[in-house]
C-alpha positions in Angstrom: 45.2 18.1 22.0 46.2 16.1 18.9 49.9 15.7 18.1 51.1 18.1 15.2 53.0 16.4 12.6 54.9 18.3 9.8 56.6 16.4 6.7 59.5 18.4 5.3 59.8 17.1 1.9 56.3 15.9 1.3 56.5 15.8 -2.3 59.2 13.1 -2.7 58.6 9.3 -2.8 58.8 8.7 1.0 57.1 11.9 1.9 54.1 11.1 -0.2 54.0 7.7 1.2 54.2 8.9 4.8 51.3 11.3 3.9 49.3 8.5 2.4 49.6 6.6 5.7 48.7 9.3 8.0 46.7 11.9 6.1 43.3 10.5 7.1 44.2 9.8 10.6 41.7 11.6 13.1 44.2 11.3 16.0 46.9 13.5 14.4 46.9 17.2 13.2 48.9 17.5 9.9 50.6 20.6 9.4 50.5 21.5 5.6 52.9 24.2 4.2 51.8 26.1 1.1 53.4 24.3 -1.8 54.7 27.6 -3.2 56.6 28.0 0.0 58.1 24.5 0.6 61.6 25.8 -0.2 61.2 29.0 1.7 63.6 28.5 4.8 61.8 30.8 7.1 58.4 29.2 6.4 59.9 25.7 6.8 61.4 26.9 10.2 58.0 28.2 11.5 56.4 24.7 10.7 59.3 22.8 12.0 59.1 24.5 15.3 55.3 24.4 15.7 55.3 20.4 15.3 55.4 17.7 17.7 56.9 15.3 15.2 58.9 16.4 12.0 59.8 13.9 9.3 62.6 14.7 7.1 62.3 13.4 3.6 65.1 15.3 2.0 68.5 14.8 0.6 71.3 14.4 3.2 72.6 17.9 3.0 69.1 19.5 3.3 68.3 17.1 6.2 71.3 18.4 8.2 70.2 21.8 7.4 66.6 21.2 8.5 68.0 20.1 11.9 69.6 23.3 12.4 66.4 25.0 12.1 65.0 23.5 15.3 64.8 26.2 18.0 63.2 24.2 21.1 63.7 21.0 23.1 60.2 19.7 22.3 60.0 18.7 18.7 61.1 15.2 17.8 62.8 14.6 14.3 62.6 11.5 12.3 65.0 11.6 9.4 64.5 9.3 6.4 67.8 10.3 4.8 71.1 8.8 5.3 72.6 11.9 7.1 72.3 10.7 10.6 72.0 7.1 10.9 75.3 6.5 12.3 75.5 10.1 13.9 76.2 10.6 17.6 73.0 11.5 19.5 70.6 9.9 17.0 68.6 6.7 17.9 68.4 4.0 15.1 64.8 3.5 14.2 64.6 -0.3 14.0 62.5 -1.1 17.2 63.2 -4.9 16.6 67.0 -4.6 16.7 67.6 -5.5 20.2 66.0 -5.4 23.7 65.6 -1.9 24.8 65.6 -0.3 21.3 62.0 0.4 21.2 62.4 2.2 24.5 65.3 4.1 23.3 63.3 5.3 20.2 60.3 6.5 22.6 62.7 8.4 24.8 64.6 10.0 21.8 64.2 13.4 20.1 66.4 12.5 17.2 65.5 9.2 15.3 67.2 7.9 12.3 64.9 5.9 9.9 66.9 2.9 8.7 67.9 2.5 4.9 65.9 0.0 2.8 68.7 -2.3 2.0 70.1 -1.9 5.6 66.8 -3.1 7.0 67.1 -6.4 5.2 70.8 -6.8 6.2 70.4 -5.8 9.9 67.3 -7.9 10.3 69.0 -11.1 9.3 72.6 -10.4 10.6 72.2 -8.6 13.9 70.2 -11.4 15.8 72.7 -14.0 14.8 75.7 -11.8 16.0 73.9 -11.3 19.2 73.0 -14.9 19.7 76.7 -15.7 19.4 76.3 -17.8 16.2 77.7 -15.5 13.6 81.3 -14.3 14.5 81.7 -10.7 14.3 84.7 -11.2 12.0 82.8 -13.4 9.5 83.3 -12.5 5.9 79.5 -11.6 5.3 78.1 -11.4 1.8 74.8 -10.1 0.9 72.7 -9.3 -2.0 69.3 -7.3 -2.1 66.8 -7.2 -4.8 64.6 -4.0 -5.1 61.9 -2.7 -7.0 62.5 0.3 -9.1 60.7 2.7 -6.7 63.6 2.6 -4.4 65.6 4.7 -6.7 63.2 7.8 -6.3 61.4 9.9 -8.9 64.1 10.0 -11.6 64.4 6.1 -11.6 60.6 5.7 -11.5 60.3 8.0 -14.5 63.2 6.1 -16.3 61.4 2.7 -15.7 57.9 4.0 -16.7 58.7 6.0 -19.7 57.6 5.2 -23.1 60.4 4.0 -25.3 62.7 3.3 -22.5 66.1 1.5 -22.7 65.7 -2.3 -23.3 68.2 -2.8 -20.5 65.8 -1.8 -18.0 63.6 -5.0 -18.6 66.4 -7.1 -16.9 67.7 -7.1 -13.4 70.5 -4.4 -12.9 73.3 -5.0 -10.5 74.5 -1.5 -9.2 76.6 -0.3 -6.3 79.6 -2.3 -7.8 82.2 0.1 -6.0 81.1 -1.9 -2.9 80.7 1.3 -1.1 76.8 1.6 -0.9 75.7 4.4 1.4 73.9 2.0 3.6 77.1 0.1 4.6 78.1 2.1 7.5 74.9 1.6 9.3 75.0 -2.1 8.4 78.4 -2.5 10.2 77.4 -0.2 13.2 74.1 -1.9 14.1 75.1 -5.5 13.5 78.5 -5.3 15.5 80.6 -6.7 12.7 84.1 -5.9 12.6 84.6 -5.8 8.9 82.7 -4.3 5.9 80.3 -6.9 4.2 80.4 -7.5 0.6 77.1 -6.0 -0.4 75.5 -5.8 -3.8 72.0 -4.4 -4.6 69.9 -5.4 -7.6 67.1 -3.4 -9.1 64.6 -5.0 -11.2 61.5 -4.2 -13.3 58.7 -4.1 -10.7 57.5 -1.1 -8.8 58.0 -2.2 -5.0 59.2 -5.0 -2.9 62.6 -6.2 -1.5 64.3 -9.4 -0.8 67.7 -9.4 0.9 69.6 -12.6 1.2 72.4 -13.7 3.6 74.2 -16.8 2.6 76.3 -18.7 5.3 78.8 -21.6 5.4 77.9 -23.2 8.7 81.3 -24.8 9.4 82.7 -21.2 9.9 79.9 -20.4 12.4 80.4 -20.6 16.1 79.3 -24.3 17.1 78.7 -25.4 13.4 75.0 -24.9 13.7 72.6 -26.4 11.2 70.2 -24.4 9.2 67.4 -25.2 11.6 69.4 -23.9 14.7 69.8 -20.7 12.7 66.1 -20.6 12.0 65.3 -21.2 15.8 67.7 -18.3 16.8 66.0 -15.8 14.6 62.5 -17.3 15.5 63.5 -16.6 19.3 64.7 -13.2 18.5 61.7 -12.0 16.9 59.1 -13.8 19.1 56.2 -11.6 19.9 57.0 -8.8 17.3 54.2 -7.3 15.4 55.9 -6.6 12.1 58.9 -8.9 11.9 58.2 -12.7 11.6 60.0 -15.9 10.8 58.3 -18.3 8.4 58.2 -22.0 9.2 61.3 -23.9 8.3 60.8 -26.1 5.1 62.8 -28.9 4.0 61.9 -28.4 0.6 61.5 -24.5 0.3 59.8 -23.1 -2.8 60.4 -19.8 -4.5 60.3 -16.5 -2.6 59.0 -13.5 -4.4 60.5 -10.0 -3.5 57.0 -8.2 -3.9 55.2 -10.6 -1.6 54.7 -7.9 1.3 54.3 -4.8 -1.1 51.9 -2.5 0.5 52.5 -3.6 4.1 54.8 -2.7 7.1 55.8 -6.3 7.7 59.0 -8.0 7.3 59.2 -11.9 7.0 62.4 -14.0 7.3 62.8 -17.3 5.3 65.5 -19.7 6.3 66.5 -22.6 4.2 69.6 -25.0 4.0 71.0 -27.9 5.8 73.9 -29.1 8.0 76.4 -27.5 5.6 75.0 -24.2 4.2 72.3 -21.7 5.1 70.4 -19.0 3.2 68.5 -16.3 5.1 66.1 -13.9 3.1 64.3 -11.0 4.5 61.2 -10.0 2.4 59.5 -6.6 2.8 58.2 -3.5 1.1 61.2 -1.1 0.3 58.6 1.7 0.8 57.0 0.3 3.7 59.1 -1.4 6.4 61.9 -0.1 4.3 61.0 3.5 4.4 57.6 5.2 5.1 56.1 2.4 7.0 58.9 2.3 9.3 58.9 6.0 9.8 55.1 5.9 10.8 56.0 3.0 13.2 58.7 5.1 14.8 56.4 8.1 15.0 53.7 6.0 16.9 56.5 4.8 19.2 57.6 8.5 19.8 54.2 9.6 20.6 53.5 6.7 23.0 50.7 5.5 21.2 49.6 2.2 19.6 52.5 1.2 17.5 50.2 -0.4 14.8 48.0 2.7 14.1 48.1 3.3 10.3 50.1 0.3 9.6 47.6 -2.7 9.7 
């Protein structure tokens, strides 16, 4: 019998992307709610409890409400919202985080899909903390460049509107309160003791993300060089299917944020010398940063080939 999959919130950006990735798969049975009844709580409840896997592609409050509709111990929930990423009883859906994380996802009935900016941050910071290179009290600064699709339907409409504001033709620095909603998961899953200084930047292209960590090597444990940091990241991700570390280059070229648009891959670039290091994670904010990660987590949760629908 094929696993039954239901996307609660299929009409949103992430929901549509998940549907595009799994809609034609013959190994799954997709449960499709009548569009006229997608806001009907009783109808949604019926579909949620009939499924093996439910993707929640909803605002935070609605995602919390959707979980309350579950009436059995069978269904596995993959929540793409921010609501449960640091909640007790939920497993963080970044399989490459650490040894045993993939197995924890496979065993879990409540999986929180990572945030897009958080994916870039955690993929660069967590391995260095785990390796003992980055002190857990280091004053971390991180900036993340994203395409405008990350802002959802309204932002997409603003950027693609005729006669739009000329300001949208240039990069926009936002999150200047330094309280971005992804920060709690950034802290929890890296092991940092202090909140990082994090600034996101949106620019005039559809999708693709590049998040950059800058380090002053003298403040790190053992005063490593940039090549030492590169090697630690290389060791951490050895054998991974979707996360890789580019070769170290003495004279690095330009890295473009949309390099991996359309894929579920994430590539880490390291540059620098004995004094300073820059670590950049490049990936698709709608792929490994959202829908691709959700499908990867679904595959793991179902105990099937992790790469199905993603390569």
